[in-house]
Every structure is written in structure tokens, then in C-alpha cells.
Backbone as ProteinMPNN parsed JSONL, in Angstrom:
{"seq_chain_A": "MHRYFLINKPRGVVSQFVSSDAVGLLSDLAFNFPPGTHAVGRLDKDSEGLLILTTDKSVTRLLFSLEKPHSRVYLVMVQNEVADATLTLLRTGIVIKIKNGEHYFATPVAIERVHDPKIFYADAGDPREAWPHTWLLITLQEGKYRQVRKMVLAARHRCLRLIRLSISNIKLGNIEPGEIKEIGRDEFYQLLGSD", "coords_chain_A": {"N_chain_A": [[2.996, 37.026, -7.171], [1.167, 38.164, -4.524], [-2.053, 39.65, -3.752], [-4.001, 42.493, -3.15], [-7.363, 43.423, -2.086], [-10.002, 46.453, -1.381], [-13.177, 46.221, -1.087], [-16.623, 47.748, -0.899], [-18.984, 46.435, -0.143], [-22.169, 45.641, -1.449], [-25.203, 46.001, -0.344], [-27.155, 42.593, -0.821], [-25.204, 41.162, -1.813], [-23.56, 38.305, -2.258], [-20.944, 36.841, -0.199], [-19.137, 35.983, -1.92], [-17.528, 33.924, -5.168], [-18.78, 32.118, -6.882], [-22.465, 30.46, -6.862], [-24.837, 27.957, -5.934], [-27.132, 29.223, -5.67], [-29.426, 31.685, -6.801], [-28.291, 34.434, -6.555], [-26.542, 37.674, -5.845], [-23.42, 38.264, -6.765], [-19.65, 37.938, -6.039], [-18.202, 37.907, -8.19], [-20.332, 39.36, -10.268], [-19.643, 41.816, -10.1], [-17.824, 44.551, -11.756], [-15.134, 44.243, -12.278], [-12.008, 42.525, -13.204], [-10.76, 40.177, -11.28], [-8.085, 38.532, -10.126], [-6.672, 34.821, -10.297], [-7.925, 32.892, -7.827], [-8.341, 34.634, -5.761], [-9.894, 35.734, -3.093], [-12.655, 35.951, -0.462], [-12.122, 37.6, 2.899], [-13.358, 37.231, 6.041], [-16.173, 37.022, 5.861], [-18.954, 38.922, 5.132], [-22.733, 38.75, 5.355], [-25.129, 38.157, 3.056], [-27.464, 40.115, 3.563], [-26.002, 42.059, 4.42], [-23.454, 44.997, 4.351], [-20.642, 46.95, 3.464], [-17.123, 47.488, 4.434], [-15.253, 44.598, 2.908], [-12.708, 42.469, 2.898], [-10.964, 41.1, 0.238], [-8.198, 38.678, -1.448], [-5.572, 37.217, -2.748], [-3.877, 36.128, -1.085], [-3.419, 33.456, 1.13], [-3.14, 33.676, 3.909], [-3.658, 35.643, 5.27], [-6.548, 35.115, 6.475], [-5.796, 33.449, 8.527], [-4.313, 35.209, 10.114], [-6.388, 37.36, 10.687], [-7.967, 35.78, 12.202], [-7.139, 34.849, 14.273], [-6.112, 33.811, 17.672], [-4.356, 34.877, 18.763], [-3.586, 37.437, 18.616], [-5.649, 39.63, 18.629], [-8.268, 41.367, 16.477], [-9.801, 44.283, 15.802], [-12.954, 44.765, 14.491], [-15.558, 47.203, 13.454], [-18.738, 48.229, 13.308], [-21.434, 49.906, 11.933], [-25.052, 50.053, 13.041], [-28.382, 49.628, 12.087], [-31.242, 49.146, 14.068], [-34.632, 48.11, 14.737], [-36.542, 49.856, 16.364], [-36.63, 51.972, 19.452], [-33.514, 51.948, 21.475], [-33.358, 51.376, 24.636], [-31.868, 52.456, 27.61], [-31.057, 50.359, 29.859], [-30.715, 48.18, 28.233], [-28.737, 48.76, 26.408], [-26.759, 49.133, 28.288], [-26.966, 46.178, 29.012], [-26.089, 45.06, 26.193], [-23.537, 45.863, 26.305], [-22.344, 44.779, 28.575], [-22.22, 42.278, 28.297], [-23.832, 39.392, 26.276], [-26.009, 36.288, 25.659], [-25.752, 34.277, 23.077], [-26.852, 32.177, 20.42], [-24.706, 29.644, 18.916], [-22.462, 27.942, 16.52], [-23.898, 24.306, 15.772], [-25.597, 24.966, 17.844], [-24.908, 25.662, 20.208], [-24.036, 27.746, 23.419], [-22.98, 30.992, 23.326], [-21.072, 33.246, 25.03], [-21.702, 36.907, 24.473], [-19.376, 39.497, 24.019], [-18.813, 42.652, 23.096], [-16.117, 44.99, 22.318], [-16.841, 47.989, 22.135], [-19.931, 49.722, 22.427], [-21.733, 52.08, 21.493], [-24.314, 54.648, 20.776], [-25.73, 56.053, 18.194], [-25.629, 59.608, 16.916], [-25.993, 60.696, 14.545], [-25.628, 59.145, 11.939], [-24.479, 59.69, 9.389], [-22.026, 60.754, 9.558], [-20.352, 58.705, 10.01], [-20.91, 57.024, 7.856], [-21.352, 57.804, 4.366], [-23.854, 56.989, 3.059], [-25.572, 56.146, 4.422], [-28.391, 56.903, 4.887], [-31.949, 55.562, 4.899], [-34.669, 54.097, 4.08], [-36.561, 52.955, 6.012], [-36.108, 54.742, 8.11], [-37.876, 56.102, 8.726], [-39.689, 55.013, 10.627], [-39.591, 54.161, 13.839], [-36.188, 53.793, 15.365], [-33.337, 52.709, 16.441], [-29.553, 53.396, 15.458], [-26.654, 52.251, 15.755], [-23.13, 52.134, 16.994], [-20.99, 49.667, 16.93], [-18.209, 47.814, 18.032], [-16.112, 44.986, 17.717], [-14.134, 42.25, 18.603], [-14.226, 39.825, 18.256], [-15.496, 37.383, 15.607], [-17.913, 35.465, 15.309], [-20.269, 33.676, 13.265], [-22.719, 36.124, 11.786], [-22.731, 37.393, 14.387], [-23.412, 40.194, 15.251], [-25.956, 40.54, 14.439], [-27.072, 38.507, 16.143], [-26.749, 39.477, 18.888], [-28.26, 41.732, 18.577], [-30.659, 40.672, 18.661], [-30.956, 39.266, 20.156], [-31.453, 40.834, 22.354], [-33.823, 41.959, 22.149], [-34.242, 43.203, 19.772], [-34.614, 43.769, 16.028], [-32.298, 43.454, 13.598], [-31.714, 45.919, 10.756], [-30.616, 47.054, 9.123], [-26.752, 46.575, 8.672], [-23.457, 47.823, 8.212], [-20.217, 47.366, 7.958], [-17.604, 48.861, 8.72], [-14.636, 49.408, 9.562], [-11.846, 46.996, 9.618], [-9.308, 46.393, 11.622], [-6.746, 48.882, 11.091], [-7.975, 49.109, 8.629], [-9.743, 50.865, 6.644], [-13.069, 51.537, 5.537], [-13.736, 54.091, 4.92], [-14.33, 56.495, 2.093], [-14.461, 54.99, 0.025], [-16.861, 53.917, -2.609], [-20.387, 51.931, -2.339], [-20.118, 49.105, -4.21], [-17.655, 49.657, -5.142], [-14.082, 48.782, -5.875], [-10.702, 48.751, -4.908], [-7.318, 48.993, -4.773], [-4.894, 47.598, -2.928], [-1.159, 47.765, -1.768], [1.026, 45.083, -0.669], [2.498, 46.126, 1.444], [1.602, 48.474, 3.025], [-1.055, 47.122, 3.137], [-0.628, 45.028, 5.287], [0.676, 46.768, 7.299], [-1.807, 48.71, 7.783], [-3.378, 46.338, 9.073], [-1.598, 45.651, 11.069], [-0.041, 43.622, 11.297], [2.741, 43.645, 10.577]], "CA_chain_A": [[2.742, 38.111, -6.068], [-0.026, 38.145, -3.816], [-2.897, 40.835, -3.845], [-4.997, 42.754, -1.698], [-8.351, 44.587, -2.676], [-10.678, 46.497, -0.637], [-14.536, 46.657, -1.132], [-17.551, 48.072, -0.186], [-19.792, 44.863, -0.597], [-23.134, 46.261, -1.726], [-26.226, 44.725, 0.224], [-27.652, 42.003, -1.564], [-24.415, 40.489, -3.158], [-22.553, 36.986, -1.151], [-18.836, 37.006, -0.295], [-18.303, 34.483, -3.013], [-17.672, 34.127, -6.349], [-20.131, 31.002, -7.454], [-23.086, 29.851, -5.944], [-25.601, 27.127, -6.813], [-28.547, 29.919, -5.573], [-29.935, 32.752, -7.436], [-27.823, 35.659, -5.919], [-25.798, 38.816, -6.541], [-22.047, 37.577, -6.931], [-18.578, 38.984, -6.289], [-17.927, 38.156, -9.814], [-20.685, 40.44, -10.852], [-18.738, 43.45, -9.856], [-16.828, 45.358, -12.566], [-13.131, 44.027, -12.214], [-11.043, 41.267, -13.39], [-9.836, 39.748, -9.884], [-6.833, 37.139, -10.494], [-7.537, 33.501, -10.088], [-7.4, 32.424, -6.179], [-8.682, 35.603, -4.827], [-11.149, 34.841, -1.484], [-12.954, 36.814, 0.704], [-11.882, 37.594, 4.547], [-13.916, 37.753, 7.042], [-17.392, 37.264, 4.698], [-20.301, 39.451, 5.131], [-23.734, 37.861, 4.818], [-26.325, 38.826, 1.408], [-28.079, 41.727, 3.922], [-24.941, 43.259, 5.195], [-22.424, 45.568, 3.326], [-19.567, 47.691, 3.882], [-15.815, 46.922, 4.122], [-14.745, 43.269, 2.682], [-11.43, 42.35, 2.21], [-10.343, 39.909, -1.186], [-6.927, 38.865, -1.408], [-4.962, 36.086, -3.29], [-3.112, 35.704, 0.308], [-4.332, 32.602, 2.026], [-2.37, 33.433, 5.456], [-4.594, 36.587, 5.374], [-7.726, 34.596, 7.23], [-5.295, 32.656, 9.409], [-3.991, 36.381, 10.848], [-7.362, 37.824, 11.294], [-8.711, 35.064, 13.154], [-6.08, 34.208, 15.242], [-6.695, 34.614, 19.045], [-2.932, 35.785, 19.678], [-3.341, 38.982, 18.093], [-7.389, 40.189, 17.955], [-8.029, 42.246, 15.374], [-11.047, 44.632, 16.152], [-13.867, 45.175, 13.685], [-16.065, 47.86, 13.867], [-20.078, 48.091, 12.482], [-22.793, 50.756, 12.12], [-25.811, 48.955, 12.799], [-29.685, 50.215, 12.38], [-31.82, 48.683, 14.598], [-35.632, 48.091, 15.024], [-37.32, 50.84, 17.832], [-35.564, 52.656, 20.382], [-32.475, 51.146, 22.055], [-33.12, 51.797, 26.012], [-30.413, 52.566, 28.481], [-30.943, 49.148, 30.392], [-30.462, 47.232, 26.97], [-27.217, 49.184, 25.926], [-26.024, 48.64, 29.034], [-26.891, 45.128, 28.855], [-25.361, 44.443, 25.143], [-22.36, 46.295, 26.935], [-21.982, 44.023, 29.435], [-22.106, 41.057, 27.345], [-25.324, 38.844, 26.079], [-25.603, 35.025, 25.157], [-26.089, 34.198, 21.953], [-26.283, 30.756, 20.058], [-23.43, 29.705, 17.632], [-22.529, 26.622, 15.838], [-24.362, 23.224, 16.588], [-26.795, 25.152, 19.175], [-23.781, 25.9, 21.352], [-24.487, 28.973, 23.651], [-21.721, 31.757, 23.636], [-21.039, 34.669, 25.721], [-20.534, 37.482, 23.166], [-18.947, 40.845, 24.857], [-18.345, 43.677, 22.421], [-15.432, 45.771, 23.039], [-17.399, 49.01, 22.7], [-21.09, 50.017, 21.817], [-22.706, 53.502, 21.746], [-25.673, 55.191, 20.237], [-24.986, 56.977, 16.921], [-27.165, 60.146, 16.436], [-26.212, 61.022, 12.845], [-24.674, 58.174, 10.828], [-23.719, 59.833, 7.741], [-20.947, 60.76, 9.831], [-19.525, 57.45, 9.768], [-20.971, 56.273, 6.164], [-22.125, 59.081, 3.908], [-24.955, 56.581, 2.255], [-26.364, 55.755, 5.71], [-29.941, 57.164, 4.713], [-32.55, 54.343, 4.843], [-36.588, 54.441, 4.168], [-36.832, 52.31, 6.955], [-35.876, 55.678, 9.261], [-39.094, 56.862, 8.79], [-40.397, 53.886, 11.791], [-38.656, 53.959, 15.581], [-35.252, 53.277, 15.455], [-31.745, 53.256, 16.759], [-28.339, 53.613, 15.055], [-25.417, 51.995, 17.122], [-21.343, 51.623, 16.482], [-20.16, 48.327, 17.894], [-16.99, 47.466, 17.917], [-16.217, 43.838, 18.044], [-13.066, 41.378, 18.691], [-14.417, 38.533, 17.843], [-16.364, 36.821, 14.445], [-18.678, 34.463, 15.237], [-21.269, 33.904, 12.496], [-23.968, 36.591, 12.006], [-22.914, 38.123, 15.686], [-23.932, 41.338, 15.334], [-27.574, 40.438, 14.2], [-27.984, 37.462, 17.159], [-26.549, 40.079, 19.688], [-28.947, 42.395, 19.043], [-31.939, 39.751, 18.449], [-31.158, 38.85, 21.71], [-31.413, 41.946, 23.233], [-35.181, 42.062, 21.24], [-33.876, 43.765, 18.575], [-34.295, 43.52, 14.732], [-31.205, 44.52, 12.941], [-32.366, 46.598, 9.983], [-29.445, 47.533, 8.4], [-25.544, 46.406, 9.232], [-22.383, 48.07, 7.645], [-18.763, 47.03, 8.78], [-16.435, 50.737, 8.516], [-13.259, 48.87, 9.521], [-11.103, 45.863, 10.611], [-8.189, 46.812, 12.025], [-7.034, 50.333, 10.912], [-8.225, 49.318, 7.19], [-11.05, 51.516, 6.76], [-13.977, 51.682, 4.487], [-13.48, 55.32, 4.101], [-14.942, 56.991, 1.222], [-15.059, 53.36, -0.891], [-18.563, 53.765, -2.953], [-21.102, 50.52, -2.627], [-19.496, 48.228, -5.348], [-16.436, 50.166, -5.735], [-12.917, 48.206, -5.17], [-9.822, 49.452, -4.196], [-6.456, 48.053, -4.492], [-3.505, 48.484, -2.108], [-0.173, 47.009, -2.136], [0.854, 44.466, 0.458], [3.44, 47.015, 2.932], [0.395, 49.218, 3.174], [-2.104, 46.467, 3.605], [-0.187, 44.33, 6.5], [0.83, 47.886, 8.111], [-3.018, 48.854, 8.786], [-3.645, 45.213, 9.423], [-1.126, 45.369, 12.342], [0.645, 42.428, 11.46], [3.915, 43.712, 9.154]], "C_chain_A": [[1.692, 38.304, -5.817], [-0.909, 39.761, -4.083], [-4.038, 41.549, -3.318], [-6.361, 43.966, -2.46], [-9.406, 45.024, -1.37], [-12.186, 46.702, -1.525], [-15.417, 47.327, -0.463], [-18.646, 47.24, -0.683], [-21.404, 45.663, -0.594], [-24.185, 45.41, -0.846], [-26.936, 44.014, -1.117], [-26.788, 40.895, -2.623], [-23.83, 39.469, -1.549], [-21.008, 37.614, -1.522], [-18.29, 35.985, -0.905], [-18.758, 35.027, -4.35], [-18.33, 33.385, -7.252], [-20.808, 30.758, -6.597], [-24.182, 29.221, -6.628], [-26.763, 27.997, -6.921], [-28.163, 31.176, -6.61], [-29.484, 34.185, -6.739], [-26.887, 36.255, -6.251], [-24.347, 38.18, -6.212], [-20.816, 38.676, -6.905], [-17.934, 39.109, -7.649], [-19.17, 38.942, -10.736], [-20.641, 41.573, -11.071], [-18.105, 43.687, -10.926], [-15.518, 44.968, -12.486], [-12.749, 43.099, -12.399], [-10.391, 40.968, -12.368], [-8.854, 38.572, -10.649], [-7.486, 36.021, -9.68], [-6.762, 33.424, -8.44], [-7.65, 33.542, -5.35], [-9.8, 35.057, -4.225], [-11.089, 35.968, -0.883], [-12.655, 36.622, 2.014], [-12.957, 37.796, 5.1], [-15.632, 38.101, 5.917], [-18.204, 38.106, 5.503], [-21.408, 38.647, 4.906], [-24.607, 38.701, 3.54], [-26.733, 40.207, 2.298], [-26.959, 42.214, 4.439], [-24.054, 43.936, 3.859], [-21.17, 46.173, 4.312], [-18.104, 47.157, 3.434], [-15.803, 45.129, 4.024], [-13.367, 43.261, 1.8], [-11.421, 40.886, 1.112], [-8.881, 40.056, -1.187], [-6.753, 37.826, -1.982], [-3.835, 35.277, -2.182], [-3.568, 34.917, 1.559], [-3.614, 32.954, 3.424], [-2.837, 34.769, 6.244], [-5.756, 35.99, 6.858], [-7.035, 34.11, 8.427], [-4.782, 33.962, 10.285], [-5.111, 36.989, 11.506], [-8.027, 36.97, 12.16], [-7.609, 34.497, 13.846], [-6.369, 34.775, 16.318], [-5.589, 34.975, 19.745], [-3.095, 36.977, 19.919], [-4.797, 39.537, 17.588], [-7.356, 41.46, 17.207], [-9.66, 43.212, 15.158], [-11.74, 45.209, 14.842], [-15.402, 46.219, 14.038], [-17.531, 48.283, 12.537], [-20.905, 49.175, 13.063], [-23.944, 50.454, 12.195], [-27.205, 49.825, 13.06], [-30.443, 49.161, 13.106], [-33.149, 48.991, 14.93], [-35.866, 48.9, 16.301], [-36.302, 51.403, 18.474], [-34.7, 51.809, 21.377], [-32.816, 51.896, 23.573], [-31.999, 51.526, 26.804], [-30.045, 51.243, 28.94], [-30.422, 48.235, 29.177], [-29.277, 47.873, 26.36], [-26.329, 48.578, 26.953], [-25.903, 46.648, 29.108], [-26.175, 44.181, 27.845], [-23.497, 45.036, 25.634], [-21.48, 45.505, 27.863], [-21.852, 42.362, 28.649], [-23.47, 40.001, 27.277], [-25.074, 37.251, 25.229], [-26.437, 34.858, 24.438], [-26.181, 32.848, 21.361], [-25.44, 30.811, 18.555], [-23.674, 27.994, 17.317], [-23.137, 25.392, 16.468], [-25.19, 23.553, 18.005], [-25.888, 25.544, 20.438], [-24.381, 27.567, 22.092], [-23.082, 29.844, 23.728], [-21.739, 33.071, 24.292], [-20.736, 36.169, 24.862], [-20.526, 39.314, 23.879], [-18.28, 41.71, 23.786], [-17.058, 44.761, 23.162], [-15.838, 47.279, 22.994], [-18.728, 49.339, 22.055], [-21.517, 51.156, 22.194], [-23.691, 53.862, 20.572], [-24.999, 56.043, 19.371], [-26.174, 58.367, 16.479], [-27.256, 60.73, 15.022], [-25.204, 60.14, 12.312], [-24.095, 58.087, 9.711], [-22.42, 60.469, 8.338], [-19.795, 59.834, 9.524], [-19.745, 56.691, 8.133], [-21.879, 57.369, 5.712], [-23.687, 58.49, 3.12], [-25.908, 55.817, 3.235], [-28.4, 56.114, 5.647], [-30.428, 56.028, 4.233], [-34.098, 54.611, 4.87], [-37.184, 53.713, 5.62], [-36.733, 53.44, 8.335], [-37.037, 56.727, 9.613], [-39.923, 56.064, 10.13], [-39.102, 54.564, 12.622], [-37.671, 53.193, 15.253], [-33.912, 53.529, 15.987], [-30.23, 52.766, 16.008], [-27.397, 53.353, 16.176], [-24.226, 51.641, 16.167], [-20.907, 50.695, 17.481], [-19.077, 47.7, 17.295], [-16.679, 45.64, 18.494], [-14.598, 43.281, 18.057], [-13.257, 40.063, 18.055], [-15.415, 38.442, 16.18], [-17.16, 35.973, 14.547], [-19.697, 35.107, 14.016], [-22.618, 34.733, 12.866], [-23.827, 37.372, 13.448], [-23.274, 39.195, 15.876], [-25.547, 40.803, 15.689], [-28.148, 39.417, 15.658], [-27.733, 38.651, 18.401], [-27.302, 41.477, 19.908], [-30.487, 41.913, 19.131], [-31.829, 39.79, 19.893], [-31.497, 39.613, 22.905], [-32.846, 42.253, 22.683], [-35.401, 43.437, 20.37], [-33.679, 43.886, 17.23], [-33.261, 44.411, 14.154], [-31.802, 44.995, 11.678], [-31.21, 46.765, 8.513], [-27.778, 47.36, 8.878], [-24.261, 46.78, 8.102], [-21.027, 48.36, 8.537], [-18.038, 47.997, 8.142], [-15.258, 49.963, 8.442], [-12.943, 47.632, 10.189], [-9.88, 46.732, 10.864], [-8.139, 48.495, 12.193], [-7.221, 50.127, 9.418], [-9.346, 49.814, 7.428], [-11.915, 51.565, 5.726], [-13.913, 52.947, 3.739], [-14.567, 55.947, 3.022], [-15.014, 56.005, -0.356], [-16.35, 53.529, -1.003], [-19.208, 52.553, -2.987], [-20.702, 50.06, -4.232], [-18.316, 48.35, -6.031], [-15.113, 49.076, -5.039], [-11.69, 48.964, -5.453], [-8.569, 48.424, -3.904], [-5.371, 48.483, -3.529], [-2.613, 47.685, -2.076], [0.142, 46.171, -0.596], [1.608, 45.244, 1.442], [2.391, 47.685, 3.551], [-0.323, 48.596, 4.2], [-1.651, 45.786, 5.282], [0.413, 45.692, 7.291], [-0.394, 47.957, 8.708], [-3.415, 47.803, 9.343], [-2.945, 45.122, 11.415], [-0.707, 44.406, 12.63], [2.44, 42.785, 10.584], [5.436, 43.354, 10.698]], "O_chain_A": [[0.955, 38.659, -6.737], [-0.376, 40.775, -4.532], [-5.065, 40.911, -3.087], [-6.202, 44.987, -3.129], [-9.656, 44.21, -0.481], [-12.184, 47.337, -2.58], [-15.095, 47.598, 0.694], [-19.153, 47.53, -1.766], [-21.687, 46.283, 0.43], [-23.987, 44.207, -0.674], [-27.216, 44.603, -2.162], [-27.155, 40.199, -3.569], [-23.745, 39.779, -0.36], [-20.368, 38.273, -2.341], [-17.322, 35.283, -0.615], [-19.595, 35.854, -4.714], [-18.522, 33.838, -8.38], [-20.328, 30.712, -5.464], [-24.577, 29.664, -7.707], [-27.493, 27.867, -7.904], [-27.069, 31.522, -7.055], [-30.361, 34.986, -6.414], [-26.117, 35.658, -7.004], [-24.321, 37.511, -5.179], [-20.804, 39.791, -7.427], [-17.327, 40.071, -8.12], [-18.922, 39.113, -11.93], [-21.252, 42.288, -11.866], [-17.57, 42.621, -11.232], [-14.757, 45.888, -12.785], [-13.176, 42.332, -11.536], [-9.26, 41.454, -12.342], [-9.125, 37.934, -11.666], [-8.366, 36.066, -8.821], [-5.641, 33.728, -8.033], [-7.208, 33.496, -4.202], [-10.52, 34.157, -4.658], [-10.166, 36.762, -0.702], [-12.874, 35.492, 2.451], [-13.657, 38.676, 4.6], [-15.993, 39.172, 5.429], [-18.087, 37.939, 6.717], [-21.158, 37.682, 4.184], [-24.496, 39.912, 3.35], [-26.395, 41.303, 1.849], [-27.257, 43.16, 5.167], [-24.012, 43.498, 2.71], [-20.885, 45.918, 5.482], [-17.887, 46.556, 2.382], [-16.273, 44.444, 4.933], [-13.032, 43.716, 0.706], [-11.912, 39.799, 1.419], [-8.3, 41.126, -1.006], [-7.754, 37.112, -1.929], [-3.197, 34.24, -2.36], [-3.954, 35.378, 2.634], [-3.701, 31.945, 4.123], [-2.571, 35.022, 7.419], [-5.685, 36.441, 8.001], [-7.643, 34.321, 9.476], [-4.869, 33.669, 11.477], [-5.041, 37.208, 12.715], [-8.761, 37.533, 12.973], [-7.457, 33.285, 13.69], [-6.799, 35.928, 16.357], [-5.574, 35.313, 20.928], [-2.897, 37.591, 20.967], [-5.053, 39.822, 16.418], [-6.553, 42.383, 17.337], [-10.532, 42.779, 14.405], [-11.146, 46.056, 14.175], [-16.21, 45.834, 14.884], [-17.392, 48.529, 11.339], [-21.089, 49.388, 14.261], [-24.339, 50.517, 11.031], [-27.269, 50.6, 14.015], [-30.212, 48.052, 12.625], [-33.254, 50.1, 15.454], [-35.296, 48.5, 17.315], [-35.143, 51.323, 18.068], [-35.285, 50.978, 22.073], [-32.492, 53.082, 23.632], [-31.284, 50.53, 26.699], [-28.942, 50.802, 28.617], [-29.5, 47.487, 29.501], [-28.798, 47.086, 25.543], [-25.422, 47.776, 26.731], [-24.847, 46.028, 29.237], [-25.749, 43.057, 28.109], [-22.474, 44.502, 25.207], [-20.251, 45.536, 27.932], [-20.971, 41.555, 28.948], [-24.109, 39.868, 28.321], [-24.193, 37.064, 24.39], [-27.63, 35.077, 24.65], [-25.367, 32.129, 21.94], [-25.474, 31.561, 17.58], [-24.537, 27.181, 17.65], [-22.976, 25.296, 17.685], [-25.399, 22.784, 18.944], [-26.36, 25.683, 21.567], [-25.014, 28.386, 21.426], [-22.104, 29.282, 24.22], [-22.556, 33.919, 23.935], [-19.568, 36.491, 24.644], [-21.484, 40.052, 24.108], [-17.094, 41.451, 23.58], [-17.113, 45.195, 24.312], [-15.221, 47.973, 23.801], [-18.627, 49.202, 20.836], [-21.713, 51.277, 23.403], [-23.692, 53.237, 19.512], [-23.961, 56.655, 19.621], [-27.249, 58.204, 15.902], [-28.273, 61.138, 14.462], [-24.013, 60.449, 12.274], [-23.499, 57.187, 9.12], [-21.611, 60.755, 7.454], [-18.705, 60.058, 8.998], [-18.937, 56.024, 7.487], [-22.849, 57.809, 6.328], [-24.52, 59.284, 2.682], [-26.809, 55.048, 2.899], [-29.319, 55.591, 6.278], [-29.823, 55.377, 3.381], [-34.609, 55.343, 5.718], [-38.246, 54.066, 6.133], [-37.184, 53.108, 9.432], [-37.121, 57.691, 10.373], [-40.867, 56.706, 10.592], [-38.103, 55.184, 12.256], [-37.889, 52.044, 14.869], [-33.45, 54.668, 15.914], [-29.939, 51.578, 16.139], [-27.311, 53.983, 17.23], [-24.236, 51.107, 15.058], [-20.539, 50.941, 18.629], [-19.074, 47.144, 16.197], [-17.059, 45.233, 19.592], [-13.808, 44.002, 17.447], [-12.419, 39.417, 17.427], [-15.947, 39.46, 15.738], [-17.219, 35.422, 13.448], [-19.938, 36.288, 13.765], [-23.415, 34.425, 13.752], [-24.823, 38.031, 13.748], [-23.6, 39.315, 17.057], [-26.122, 40.703, 16.773], [-29.278, 39.504, 16.14], [-28.786, 38.771, 19.029], [-27.177, 42.209, 20.89], [-31.383, 42.626, 19.583], [-32.624, 40.342, 20.653], [-31.742, 39.234, 24.05], [-32.964, 43.435, 23.005], [-36.276, 44.302, 20.314], [-32.506, 44.14, 16.959], [-33.237, 45.641, 14.152], [-32.719, 44.216, 11.421], [-31.262, 46.568, 7.299], [-27.508, 48.278, 9.652], [-24.119, 46.008, 7.154], [-20.813, 49.189, 9.422], [-17.873, 47.9, 6.926], [-14.775, 49.783, 7.324], [-13.585, 47.208, 11.151], [-9.637, 47.739, 10.199], [-8.854, 49.229, 12.875], [-6.626, 50.976, 8.754], [-10.045, 49.361, 8.334], [-11.271, 51.673, 4.682], [-13.979, 53.095, 2.519], [-15.752, 55.772, 3.307], [-15.488, 56.311, -1.45], [-17.111, 53.418, -0.042], [-18.632, 51.801, -3.773], [-21.02, 50.698, -5.235], [-17.884, 47.708, -6.988], [-15.185, 48.655, -3.885], [-11.749, 49.849, -6.306], [-8.597, 47.435, -3.173], [-5.039, 49.662, -3.405], [-3.014, 46.558, -2.366], [-0.393, 46.541, 0.449], [1.248, 44.923, 2.575], [2.257, 47.449, 4.752], [-0.442, 48.896, 5.388], [-2.305, 46.061, 6.288], [0.687, 45.239, 8.402], [-0.53, 47.517, 9.85], [-3.986, 48.088, 10.396], [-3.475, 44.76, 12.464], [-0.73, 43.971, 13.781], [3.079, 41.857, 10.088], [6.624, 43.274, 10.387]]}, "name": "protein", "num_of_chains": 1, "seq": "MHRYFLINKPRGVVSQFVSSDAVGLLSDLAFNFPPGTHAVGRLDKDSEGLLILTTDKSVTRLLFSLEKPHSRVYLVMVQNEVADATLTLLRTGIVIKIKNGEHYFATPVAIERVHDPKIFYADAGDPREAWPHTWLLITLQEGKYRQVRKMVLAARHRCLRLIRLSISNIKLGNIEPGEIKEIGRDEFYQLLGSD"}
């Protein structure tokens, strides 16, 4: 029987169990995952938040199928104040580079300024908030490699912090950084909208 886990991936941990590099790994978390467990919809080392782990290989195909897109919501801290014109540019779409240097027109489902990030994520405090910055809530249905970071960089803002809050109706909620929550198959697929 397949198993389904939600974790709040801490910053500095890669979305894998083994690596030849000296990095934090999922296997470093205090949990005994069953054989065959893998991450779905990875987050890079510097990103944090909701990560799905499962022994069910069909989840990857479902999440990245173009037939039924699944939204992903990110809370993003960017360097400096984001002007209204830049927000409009990001909302209407921006060109980023993807695999093999190809250009891709990245369009979010929604993007808005956030004045109090702790409404969305209790651990949103950051020492870099002493300098000019803007928090954004970005919703995508695409999942290109480092897409959010590339979008804000193309708009001349550096991403300082990126937290994935949800995938479809699977929400990070109050799962603490490094904490693992297991949910049943029926609940998982119902929240994913693929039952």
C-alpha cells in the first residue's frame, strides 16, 4: 500500500535522500521513510515549505500533466520595493530562460503584494527585512525549474526567500519546519483533486 507524506522542507535541505555533495538531505530528517519514497515537485536547497513525499510513482505524472493543471502557491520575499509597473509586468507574463537556454513566457495565475506575511506563514520573520523588500503571493500552474526565482529576477528583483504554501488543496498549514505529516491515500487524492 502506498504512503503519502507532507513535509515543511527547511531551507538548506535538498529534495533528495542521497547526494554526492555535502548538503542537508531528506534522510537527515528524524523519520524512517519506507523504501521507494521520493519527492514530488522538488524545491531547491534555498527554498522551503510544502514538499510531497510518496511511494506512489503515479503522483508525479498527475501533478505535471497538462490535462489537469494543479495550482501552486508561493510566499516570496524579494529585494527592494516592487513598483506597480513591475507587478503589472509580472502579472501579464515575463520571459525567462529554461532548459537548453530556451526562452519561455511565464505567466502566473495570480500575483499580489502581501503586507503581513505571517498571516500565511507564522515563521515568515527574516533578518533581511531590515532592508527594503517586498513580500509577494504568487500562484502558478506551471512548474518550470526555479520558475519563481527566474520570474522575479527577470523583473530586476532578487528572490530572498521562497516558501511553497500549497499544491492544489494540499496546504502546508501549521506543519513546522522539518516536521512530517502522513495522510491517507483517499484524503491525499481528494485534496489533489484527482480522485
